[in-house]
N, C-alpha and C positions, 0 to 999 in steps of 0.2 A: 706726541707726533706720532703719525702714522705707523702703526707697526710696532710699537714701543711696547709691546707686551705679548710678543712674539716669546714662544719660548724651547723651541726646537731649533739646536745646530748645524742640524743636518735634515739635508730635506733630498726627496725623488719629485724630479722634473717628468711628469709624462707632457710628451709633444704632442698633442693632438690634431692642429694644422698649425702649416707654417710661422702662423702668427699668433697663437694661441698654447700655453701651457697648464697643465694644470699641477700644483704641489702639494704631497703631502708631510709634514713636518715627521721625522722621524727622531727615536726618543731610544730606540736600541736595534743594532744589526743581531739578529737571533739564527741567522744563517747563511753563507753565501758562497756560491760554487759557479764557478764556469761549464757547464754539463759538454758532451759531445754537441748539446743540439742548441743549449740556449742558456742566457744568464740568468743564473735566479738567488735573489734576495727573499729571506722570510724576516720582517722586521716589525717591529712594537712603534705606532702611531699615537702621536697626541689625541686624535680626535677619534679615531675607527679601528682602536684597537690592533690584534697582529695581523698582517697581511699578507701577502703572496703577491711578488715580482718577477717578472718574467722579460726580457729582454726590454725593462726601462715601461716595461706597460702593468699595472694593476690589472691582478684576475680576481680579487679578491680578499674582504677586509672580513674580521669578526663582528665588527657590530651591523654590517648591513648585508652581508652576503644570504641572509635569509630570504630580502626580496628579488637577488637574483636565480636562487637557488630553488624557488617556489615556482615561480614564473615560469624558471626554463623545464621543470620537471611534472608538474602537476598538469596543467592544460593538454598533455596527449595524455596523459594515463584518463585522465576523467574523461574525454570522450570517447578513448577505448570500452573502458568502465570496465572489463575484467581483465588487467593486464599480468599475466604469470610470465613471461619472457621476454627483460629489459636489456637490451643492447646500449650500455657508455663508453663513448668516443670521447676518450682527453676525460679532466675531471678530478686532474691530480689532488686535491686537496682532499677528495671523500665528502664533498658535501654534496654533491649530487647522487653519487648511492645511498646516501643516508635519506636523501628525501624517496628515492625510487623505496627503502627497507619502507615506509610508514603503512604499504600498498600490503595488505593480508593476502589478497591473491597472489601476488611475486612469491614463485619458488624458484627464479634462478636470475641473477644479476650478470652479465659478464663485462667487465671493465675493461677497455683496452688503454695503454697509454704509453707514447712512445720511450716518455725518459723516466726511467727506473731512481735514479737520483732525486728528480721531484719529488714524487710521490714518496720515497724514505724519508726525503725532508720534511712533508706534510706529516706522513705519521706521527713524527717525532715531537714538532712542535708547533702543528696545526689540532692539539686534540678535543677543541673547542666546536671545530666546523665537521671532522671524520667522525666522531662521537663513536668510536669503534664499530664503526661500520666494514670496514678490513675485514673484522676476526670473524663477522654473519658468516655461517655455514651456504648460507644461500649466493653467495658472492665468489664468482671467479674471478682473480686478477692476471689478466697477461701484461705482461709489458713486450711488446711488439709493436711493426710500424701497420695500422690500422689497413693499409691497402692493400698490402699482401696479406692478411689474416681475411676481408673480403676477398680476395681472389680465389681462396683455397679451401673456406668453410665450406660445412655444409649444412649448419645449423640454420635455424631463420627465429626473426622474433615478431613478437607484438607489437613491439614501441620500442623505436631507436630515439636515442640521444646524442645530439652532437656536441660536445663539451670542449670545443677548441679555444686554444688562442687565436687571437687575431693573427690573418695572412701576412705579417711583414716579410718582407722579403728576406731577411738576415734567421726569421724564424723556421719552426720546422712544421708547420702547417698549410701552408698556403695550397698546395695543391689539392687539399682536402676540403675547399668551397669550391670547385669543377662541377660541371657537367657529370666528367665520369665518374667522379666520384659520388655522385647523389646517385648513378643508376646503381652503382652498387649496392648501395645502402636499398636502394628499390627490390634488388635481387634476394636479399636474404630480409626481406619482410615477407610476416604472416599477411596474407590474405585478412582486408579491413584492419592491416596495420598504419600505424602511425610516425612520424618521423617529425621530430624538433629539432630545430638548430639553430643556437644562437649567434647572431646576424647580425651583430654591430650596432654602434649608435644610430640612433635617427636624429641628432640636433640637425636645424636646415641645412652648416655648412657643410655634415658629413653623408645627407641621407640618400646619396647617390649611389654610392658603395650599398648599402643597404638595400636598394630598390632592385642595383643591379643581382644579390644573391639571390632576394625573391625571384626576379626574371628568370633566372637560371635554373631554379626551383620548378618553378613552373613549366621550364623545356620538360621534365621529368615527371611532375606530378599533376594527378589530373584537379587539385584541390590545392590552395596555399594560401594560408592567412598570417597575411604581416601582426604582428603583436609587438610589445613593449611595455616598460617597467621603470618605474623612478630608481636609477642605480645613484646613490649620494656619494659613494665615494672614487666614483670613476666621473664625477665632474658634469653627466650629462643621462639623460635616459637612455636604455637601451632597447634595440630589437628583436624579437625572436620568429619564427616563420614556422609553423605547423602547417605538416604537410600528412596527404592522401589521394588515393584513389579515389576514397569512396566519400561524399559530401560530409564536412564537416558543420557542425551546430554552429553559424556565430550567434544567437541569441539563445545560450542557455539558462536555463532557469533559476533564478538563487537560491530557490528553496528545494529543489529538485539537488541541484548539484551539493549545499549543504547535508540533506542525508543521505546523499552515497559515501561521501566525506566522512561522515560519521559511522555509517554501516561498515564500510569497508577498507577504514585505515584507522592507523592508532593518535591520530589527532597530533595537536601539537604544533596547529600551525601560526604565524605570526605575520602574512600577507593573504594567504590567497585565500578566501571562501567564493561561494556562488556570488557574492557581489562584487566581490575584485577581480572574478573571472570574468564575469560580462563584461565589464569595466574596460579590461583590459586588449577584449579582445574588437571592438572596433577600434578600427583605425582609423586616425585621423587624417583629415582630407591633406593637407600637403604630403604625408605619405602615401595618398594613395593613387595620387595625381604624379608623384615621383614614380611611382610604378608602373603606370600605365605608362609612362612616355618613356620607359627606357626601352631597350630594344638590345643590350648590351646582352651576353650569354657565357660565361666565364668556364673557360676551358683549358687541359692540362697544355697548350699550347698559348693559350691567354689567361695564365691565372692572374685571380686579383692580387695586388699589391697593397695594401691600407697602410696611410698615411704614419710615420713615426715611431719610434722607440722612447727613450726617458734616458735619465743620468741621477746619479746620485750626487749632489754637490754641498 
């Protein structure tokens, strides 16, 4: 009988659209907390290892997080070629700063996350992801509201990575996908710098949200490229946006990228290399068409509110 081999008694259902659910079977709950900002689970799953779930939405799983985090971090650092100061917004698991720290040129990483409880739980339960990155002397962790920090800081950075949870209405981050927020990032960006934003799913039923984010970024930056990577534990591929006021090479030569990574990083990659980078920078036609047709610009008055949370059943 169909389903007779199912081995989990506990499931987390993520609501992807009003008609679609993606489900992971949970074998153990490692941590649960209703923080001041969001509901957090850290769980063990049968297929994807340990996972962080915020407001019912999967953030990352130990088995496939390398795809998401290498795609999020390295295109911007490769484009810069000599990154020294990096700002990471969000990224509570510590995997984003882990990837940044592969670059030998990096001398300072500032990570800002609003939710101390999530960060502390990830430090305790997800060592496979952070790999002691929080203890690196180059890392400055700030538990703070990113908008407040950006309004008051006098620092500037070479590359900014916005690794925030999806802008669902009940979550803490929907204001951080707006033109006002992206303008604040631009203000603290060094000349020739780049911004990388996690920009939501790119499945055809959901691509409009990605297109609107890209269009919002285009209202702030001269050059914006839509990238994507396969992310199996999310149930569909994920989009990113690489932004700069300087031209961005859409067709990097794989052999030159491989040489750069060999000379300037400690290596250990499982997803990104020159050939992969070239591939993920070629935006599929349906996404280019959606972006070209989009006129919406997200603002603080009209911010994005993506569909769905999830539930433990």
